[in-house]
VODREN-768110 format. One record per residue (C-alpha): residue number from 1; x, y, z. Coordinates in steps of 0.001 Angstrom, whole numbers, plus 500000, padded with zeros to 6 digits. Layout:
{pt NUM, {X, Y, Z}}
...
***
This chain:
{pt 1, {500044, 500046, 499800}}
{pt 2, {501619, 503219, 498868}}
{pt 3, {500696, 506032, 501690}}
{pt 4, {500697, 509663, 500314}}
{pt 5, {503182, 511835, 501718}}
{pt 6, {502306, 515630, 502216}}
{pt 7, {505280, 517769, 502495}}
{pt 8, {504970, 521096, 503977}}
{pt 9, {507470, 523871, 503258}}
{pt 10, {507774, 527075, 505140}}
{pt 11, {507099, 529789, 503063}}
{pt 12, {509414, 533248, 504373}}
{pt 13, {507130, 536062, 505020}}
{pt 14, {507400, 538697, 502730}}
{pt 15, {506968, 542469, 502700}}
{pt 16, {503311, 542297, 502254}}
{pt 17, {502707, 539763, 504995}}
{pt 18, {504865, 541863, 507105}}
{pt 19, {503117, 545165, 506301}}
{pt 20, {499868, 543176, 507392}}
{pt 21, {501427, 542091, 510471}}
{pt 22, {502415, 545649, 511571}}
{pt 23, {498961, 546715, 510602}}
{pt 24, {497880, 543950, 513001}}
{pt 25, {500427, 545271, 515542}}
{pt 26, {498871, 548710, 515521}}
{pt 27, {495411, 547330, 516094}}
{pt 28, {496541, 545283, 518722}}
{pt 29, {497997, 548585, 520307}}
{pt 30, {495430, 550914, 519890}}
{pt 31, {492830, 548032, 521650}}
{pt 32, {495311, 547967, 524737}}
{pt 33, {496481, 544225, 523698}}
{pt 34, {500223, 545233, 524489}}
{pt 35, {501755, 541927, 524787}}
{pt 36, {500200, 540768, 521468}}
{pt 37, {501877, 543856, 519878}}
{pt 38, {504747, 543163, 521614}}
{pt 39, {505146, 540091, 519990}}
{pt 40, {504790, 541303, 516481}}
{pt 41, {506642, 544797, 516739}}
{pt 42, {509695, 542678, 518565}}
{pt 43, {510060, 540296, 515473}}
{pt 44, {509608, 542938, 513139}}
{pt 45, {512317, 545385, 514530}}
{pt 46, {514841, 542515, 514425}}
{pt 47, {514380, 542082, 510667}}
{pt 48, {513799, 545603, 509728}}
{pt 49, {514797, 548080, 512497}}
{pt 50, {511246, 550003, 513327}}
{pt 51, {511383, 553648, 512769}}
{pt 52, {511468, 555624, 516107}}
{pt 53, {507837, 555879, 516570}}
{pt 54, {507424, 551992, 516337}}
{pt 55, {510227, 551650, 518284}}
{pt 56, {508236, 553618, 520872}}
{pt 57, {505624, 551639, 520956}}
{pt 58, {507696, 548591, 521397}}
{pt 59, {509040, 550335, 524259}}
{pt 60, {505458, 550930, 525642}}
{pt 61, {504451, 547542, 525117}}
{pt 62, {507641, 546478, 527064}}
{pt 63, {506385, 548936, 530019}}
{pt 64, {503075, 547453, 530133}}
{pt 65, {504049, 543972, 530026}}
{pt 66, {506267, 544591, 533079}}
{pt 67, {509586, 543988, 531349}}
{pt 68, {511168, 547215, 532673}}
{pt 69, {514587, 546663, 531452}}
{pt 70, {513776, 546328, 527934}}
{pt 71, {511245, 549054, 528063}}
{pt 72, {514318, 551638, 529288}}
{pt 73, {516813, 550296, 526555}}
{pt 74, {514550, 551076, 523881}}
{pt 75, {513310, 554108, 525184}}
{pt 76, {516711, 555453, 525601}}
{pt 77, {517637, 554184, 521873}}
{pt 78, {514380, 556309, 520542}}
{pt 79, {514640, 559533, 522996}}
{pt 80, {516130, 561419, 520238}}
{pt 81, {513243, 561149, 517981}}
{pt 82, {510663, 562456, 520943}}
{pt 83, {510984, 566129, 519769}}
{pt 84, {509425, 565348, 516759}}
{pt 85, {506442, 564111, 518581}}
{pt 86, {503354, 565831, 519945}}
{pt 87, {503418, 567336, 523527}}
{pt 88, {501122, 564567, 525046}}
{pt 89, {502687, 561424, 523393}}
{pt 90, {506024, 562683, 524597}}
{pt 91, {504805, 563160, 527534}}
{pt 92, {503177, 559687, 527974}}
{pt 93, {506366, 558246, 526982}}
{pt 94, {508854, 560187, 529548}}
{pt 95, {505941, 558861, 531911}}
{pt 96, {506451, 555148, 530917}}
{pt 97, {510159, 555744, 530838}}
{pt 98, {510365, 557198, 534480}}
{pt 99, {507731, 554463, 535585}}
{pt 100, {509780, 551754, 534157}}
{pt 101, {513360, 553225, 535868}}
{pt 102, {511316, 553713, 539360}}
{pt 103, {510005, 550096, 539417}}
{pt 104, {513785, 549070, 538859}}
{pt 105, {514415, 551537, 541826}}
{pt 106, {517087, 553506, 539634}}
{pt 107, {515852, 556632, 541491}}
{pt 108, {518150, 559177, 540290}}
{pt 109, {517895, 558178, 536763}}
{pt 110, {514129, 558299, 536888}}
{pt 111, {514118, 561880, 538149}}
{pt 112, {514926, 563596, 534524}}
{pt 113, {512648, 561519, 533122}}
{pt 114, {509731, 562710, 535076}}
{pt 115, {511045, 566432, 534857}}
{pt 116, {511062, 566208, 531093}}
{pt 117, {507449, 564821, 531321}}
{pt 118, {506343, 568160, 533391}}
{pt 119, {506389, 571086, 530454}}
{pt 120, {504579, 568825, 528018}}
{pt 121, {501773, 566836, 530044}}
{pt 122, {498530, 568034, 531156}}
{pt 123, {498139, 569870, 534201}}
{pt 124, {495954, 567168, 536058}}
{pt 125, {498995, 565084, 535795}}
{pt 126, {501386, 567267, 537326}}
{pt 127, {500241, 565783, 540890}}
{pt 128, {501296, 562027, 540477}}
{pt 129, {504155, 563248, 538451}}
{pt 130, {505457, 565684, 541429}}
{pt 131, {504617, 562646, 543704}}
{pt 132, {506913, 559939, 542063}}
{pt 133, {509749, 562943, 541955}}
{pt 134, {509354, 563662, 545785}}
{pt 135, {509636, 559829, 546374}}
{pt 136, {512748, 559370, 544217}}
{pt 137, {514072, 562087, 546259}}
{pt 138, {512922, 560755, 549227}}
{pt 139, {514736, 557547, 548390}}
{pt 140, {518276, 559751, 547684}}
{pt 141, {517423, 561273, 551315}}
{pt 142, {517299, 564690, 549254}}
{pt 143, {514566, 565889, 552199}}
{pt 144, {514280, 569409, 550791}}
{pt 145, {513503, 568606, 547169}}
{pt 146, {511448, 565984, 548162}}
{pt 147, {509619, 567910, 550364}}
{pt 148, {509178, 570623, 547564}}
{pt 149, {507923, 567865, 545150}}
{pt 150, {505424, 566501, 547785}}
{pt 151, {503765, 570138, 548408}}
{pt 152, {503479, 570661, 544509}}
{pt 153, {501748, 567109, 544430}}
{pt 154, {499338, 567783, 547234}}
{pt 155, {498558, 571068, 545671}}
{pt 156, {497578, 569279, 542378}}
{pt 157, {495584, 566671, 544120}}
{pt 158, {493649, 569703, 545949}}
{pt 159, {493243, 571470, 542657}}
{pt 160, {491926, 568451, 540629}}
{pt 161, {489237, 566877, 542991}}
{pt 162, {488338, 564287, 539707}}
{pt 163, {492143, 562438, 540290}}
{pt 164, {492180, 558629, 540842}}
{pt 165, {492850, 557786, 544732}}
{pt 166, {492804, 561176, 545713}}
{pt 167, {491919, 561397, 549041}}
{pt 168, {494492, 558262, 549733}}
{pt 169, {497054, 560165, 548197}}
{pt 170, {496297, 563509, 550105}}
{pt 171, {496363, 561523, 553374}}
{pt 172, {499789, 559906, 552049}}
{pt 173, {501259, 563284, 551099}}
{pt 174, {500562, 564888, 554272}}
{pt 175, {502349, 562272, 556288}}
{pt 176, {505089, 562342, 553948}}
{pt 177, {505621, 566153, 554020}}
{pt 178, {505583, 566053, 557975}}
{pt 179, {508520, 563170, 557655}}
{pt 180, {510555, 565137, 555424}}
{pt 181, {510492, 568342, 557570}}
{pt 182, {511271, 566270, 560146}}
{pt 183, {514386, 564697, 558740}}
{pt 184, {515314, 567716, 556844}}
{pt 185, {515393, 569760, 560495}}
{pt 186, {517151, 566524, 561624}}
{pt 187, {519632, 566686, 558889}}
{pt 188, {520428, 570257, 559071}}
{pt 189, {521042, 570364, 563016}}
{pt 190, {523254, 567219, 562306}}
{pt 191, {525367, 569099, 559761}}
{pt 192, {525861, 572332, 562078}}
{pt 193, {526752, 570285, 565340}}
{pt 194, {527993, 566884, 563892}}
{pt 195, {526446, 563595, 564263}}
{pt 196, {524440, 563307, 567414}}
{pt 197, {525314, 560146, 569356}}
***
């Protein structure tokens, strides 16, 4: 008995197929399906080296996929192209980049990303950005800077009552402001009179 054998051959994806894949990736991105988008964009980036905007989408997908080291790496590579983007798009990329560094506890590196976001973000977004800046300074024991950022965050949360978790964040900020004041005063006294024993 003769058994027919079917031989399947893999056909390499061509530019037309990849263009369709890119379209599918953008649909996933727009729909908030970042992991699916990440799979397609990372493959296409290896073959074609995507343009800076698509690479910023790729970095965003890494951020939403909690792959912070890769998000940071790609954001670093595409930052020079940020100047060509709309202010709020730039704002989001700086936020996601800062948040990735924040999650990696790279406080000092996160600070300039949050600072770069402030002039291009919406006023209602500044409260949480100042909170993050304050927290970075707090972790670096820069009490005066942390205090200043927390006060600005508090002002922002008071100004925009619709902000998410507003009540809890204001309570938290009051405690953090008081803690920075106490630490800052203690640090100044120790600096004048030497370390207390």
